[in-house]
C-alpha positions in Angstrom: 0.0 0.0 0.0 1.2 3.5 -0.8 2.8 5.0 2.3 1.4 7.9 4.4 3.8 10.8 4.1 2.6 12.3 7.3 3.2 9.2 9.3 6.7 8.7 7.7 7.6 12.3 8.6 6.4 12.0 12.1 8.4 8.8 12.6 11.5 10.8 11.6 10.7 13.6 14.1 9.6 16.1 11.4 6.7 18.5 11.5 4.0 18.8 8.8 3.0 22.0 6.9 -0.5 21.4 5.8 -2.4 23.2 3.0 -6.1 23.9 3.0 -8.4 23.8 0.0 -11.9 25.4 0.4 -12.5 26.3 -3.2 -14.4 23.7 -5.2 -11.9 23.6 -8.1 -9.5 21.0 -9.3 -7.0 23.5 -10.7 -6.7 25.4 -7.5 -6.2 22.1 -5.7 -3.5 21.2 -8.1 -1.8 24.6 -7.6 -1.8 24.0 -3.8 -0.4 20.5 -4.3 2.4 21.8 -6.5 3.3 24.6 -4.0 5.3 22.5 -1.6 2.9 21.6 1.2 3.5 18.3 2.9 -0.3 17.5 2.9 -3.5 19.1 1.6 -6.9 19.0 3.4 -10.0 19.3 1.3 -12.6 21.2 3.5 -16.2 19.9 3.2 -17.3 21.6 6.4 -16.8 25.3 5.7 -15.4 25.0 2.2 -17.6 24.9 -0.9 -16.9 21.2 -1.7 -19.5 18.5 -2.2 -18.5 14.8 -2.3 -18.2 14.5 -6.1 -15.9 17.6 -6.2 -13.8 16.0 -3.4 -13.3 12.9 -5.6 -12.2 15.1 -8.5 -9.8 17.1 -6.4 -8.3 14.0 -4.9 -7.7 12.8 -8.5 -6.1 16.2 -9.4 -3.6 16.1 -6.6 -2.8 12.3 -6.7 0.2 12.8 -8.8 2.0 15.0 -6.3 4.1 13.9 -3.4 1.6 15.1 -0.7 -0.7 13.4 1.7 -4.4 13.9 0.8 -6.8 14.5 3.6 -10.5 15.6 4.0 -12.3 17.5 6.7 -15.7 16.0 6.7 -18.8 18.1 7.4 -19.7 16.4 10.6 -19.2 13.3 12.8 -21.3 11.2 10.5 -19.9 7.7 9.8 -21.2 7.4 6.2 -19.3 10.5 5.0 -16.2 9.5 6.8 -16.3 6.1 5.1 -17.0 7.6 1.7 -14.1 10.0 1.8 -11.8 7.1 2.8 -13.1 5.0 0.0 -12.4 8.0 -2.3 -8.7 7.9 -1.4 -8.3 10.2 1.6 -5.3 9.2 3.7 -6.5 11.3 6.7 -9.8 12.4 8.0 -10.3 15.5 10.2 -13.7 15.4 12.1 -15.1 18.6 13.5 -16.7 19.3 16.9 -15.6 16.1 18.8 -16.6 17.1 22.3 -16.9 13.8 24.2 -15.2 10.4 24.5 -18.3 8.8 23.0 -18.2 11.1 20.0 -14.6 10.4 19.5 -15.2 6.6 19.7 -17.9 7.0 17.1 -15.6 8.8 14.7 -12.5 6.6 15.0 -14.6 3.5 14.7 -15.8 4.7 11.2 -12.1 5.0 10.2 -11.1 1.4 11.0 -12.1 -2.0 9.5 -13.2 -4.7 11.9 -12.2 -5.9 14.4 -10.8 -2.4 15.2 -13.8 -0.5 14.0 -16.9 -0.7 11.9 -15.8 0.7 8.6 -17.7 -1.0 5.7 -15.5 -2.5 3.0 -15.6 -1.0 -0.5 -12.5 1.1 -1.2 -13.7 1.9 -4.7 -11.0 4.5 -5.6 -8.8 4.1 -2.5 -7.6 0.7 -3.8 -6.6 2.3 -7.1 -4.7 5.1 -5.3 -3.4 3.1 -2.4 -2.7 -0.2 -4.0 -4.2 -3.7 -4.3 -3.2 -4.6 -0.7 -5.1 -1.6 0.6 -7.3 -3.7 2.9 -4.3 -5.4 4.6 -2.7 -2.1 5.6 -5.4 0.6 5.7 -6.0 0.4 9.5 -2.3 1.1 10.2 -1.7 3.6 7.3 -4.6 6.0 7.4 -4.9 8.8 10.0 -7.8 10.2 12.0 -7.9 13.7 13.6 -10.6 14.6 16.2 -11.1 18.3 16.2 -10.7 20.0 19.6 -12.4 23.3 19.2 -14.8 23.9 22.1 -14.5 24.5 25.8 -16.5 21.3 26.3 -13.9 19.3 24.4 -11.1 20.8 26.5 -12.9 19.9 29.6 -13.2 16.3 28.3 -9.7 16.3 26.8 -8.2 13.5 28.9 -11.2 11.2 28.2 -11.0 12.0 24.4 -7.3 11.3 24.3 -7.7 8.0 26.0 -9.8 6.6 23.1 -8.1 3.6 21.6 -7.3 4.0 17.9 -7.2 7.9 18.0 -4.2 9.1 16.1 -4.3 12.9 16.5 -6.3 16.0 17.3 -6.7 19.1 15.3 -7.3 22.4 17.1 -9.7 25.0 15.6 -8.7 28.2 17.4 -11.6 30.3 16.1 -14.3 28.0 17.4 -12.3 27.5 20.6 -12.2 31.3 21.1 -15.9 31.7 20.4 -16.9 29.0 23.0 -14.6 30.8 25.5 -16.4 34.0 25.0 -14.1 35.8 22.6 -14.4 36.7 18.9 -12.8 34.6 16.1 -9.3 35.3 14.9 -8.2 36.7 18.2 -5.6 35.1 20.5 -6.4 36.2 24.0 -4.2 35.0 26.8 -6.8 32.5 28.0 -7.1 31.1 24.5 -3.3 30.9 24.1 -3.0 29.1 27.4 -5.7 26.6 26.3 -3.9 26.0 23.0 -0.7 25.2 25.0 -2.6 23.0 27.4 -4.0 20.9 24.6 -0.6 20.1 23.0 1.0 19.4 26.4 -1.8 17.0 27.3 -1.5 15.3 23.9 2.2 14.6 24.6 1.2 12.8 27.8 -1.0 10.4 25.8 1.4 10.1 22.8 -1.2 11.6 20.6 -0.2 13.9 17.7 -1.5 17.5 17.6 -2.3 19.7 14.6 -3.7 23.2 14.5 -5.1 25.8 12.1 -3.0 29.0 11.7 -3.4 32.3 9.9 0.1 32.3 8.4 3.4 30.5 8.2 4.9 32.5 11.0 2.2 31.3 13.4 2.8 27.7 12.1 6.5 28.0 13.1 5.5 29.3 16.6 3.1 26.3 17.0 5.8 23.9 16.0 8.1 25.5 18.7 5.2 25.0 21.1 5.2 21.3 20.3 2.5 20.9 17.6 3.2 18.3 15.0 1.1 19.7 12.1 0.2 23.3 11.2 -2.1 24.5 8.5 -1.3 27.8 6.7 -4.6 29.6 6.3 -6.7 28.4 3.3 -6.6 28.8 -0.5 -9.3 31.5 -0.7 -7.7 33.5 2.1 -4.3 33.3 0.6 -5.7 34.4 -2.8 -7.5 37.3 -1.2 -4.5 38.5 0.8 -2.1 38.3 -2.2 -4.6 40.2 -4.4 -5.2 42.9 -1.9 -1.4 43.3 -1.3 -0.5 43.6 -5.0 -3.4 45.9 -5.7 -2.2 48.2 -2.8 1.3 48.1 -4.2 0.0 49.1 -7.7 -2.0 52.0 -6.4 0.7 53.5 -4.2 
């Protein structure tokens, strides 16, 4: 089976710079894949992507040396399984707030006896290889999103779930549930972000986080995070356009 580049990098002690695709477009996904990211996440929750477009975008980036992942819209097993069947090598699941919700999620990512994923890797076997079934449970990654104060309160219980590979912190939702506005990093939110990664280390669970820019990704790596996402394709396009327009009109 085709190896998981994220897992290989982590085994070598390296950090992962993740790209984020929210625009439902195969060419934009290909641009992201060719830009040098270690992995690309296709966002079905807040992005403009439906399932068929996810399949097409996975096909568009499959020729590049990156790990393809999908953030599913919700903790709903059928969509988790469909995205894995489409060839995703990692699944990020939003709003995992309890141990029971985490167990429901990770179970959908694993074949029996380690989970309840249904067999039928229609595209995944083409992308991953004919021996996909034999190695999928140990190759694919699952990330439970920690993005609410409730999830932080239940963090130890969530991290104790067998078969959980990693968590993914959503700082904006975390800030909102703590009484702050999105895109702000108040001291209480920062302390919480640090607490999450420190607790993950105790359980030997990897930790990823969404960041507004590469500078913040580096800061999160220094804090102990194993994966950092640089913004998103639409935001990067907007920022670059505004910057160059401003330069032109000076």
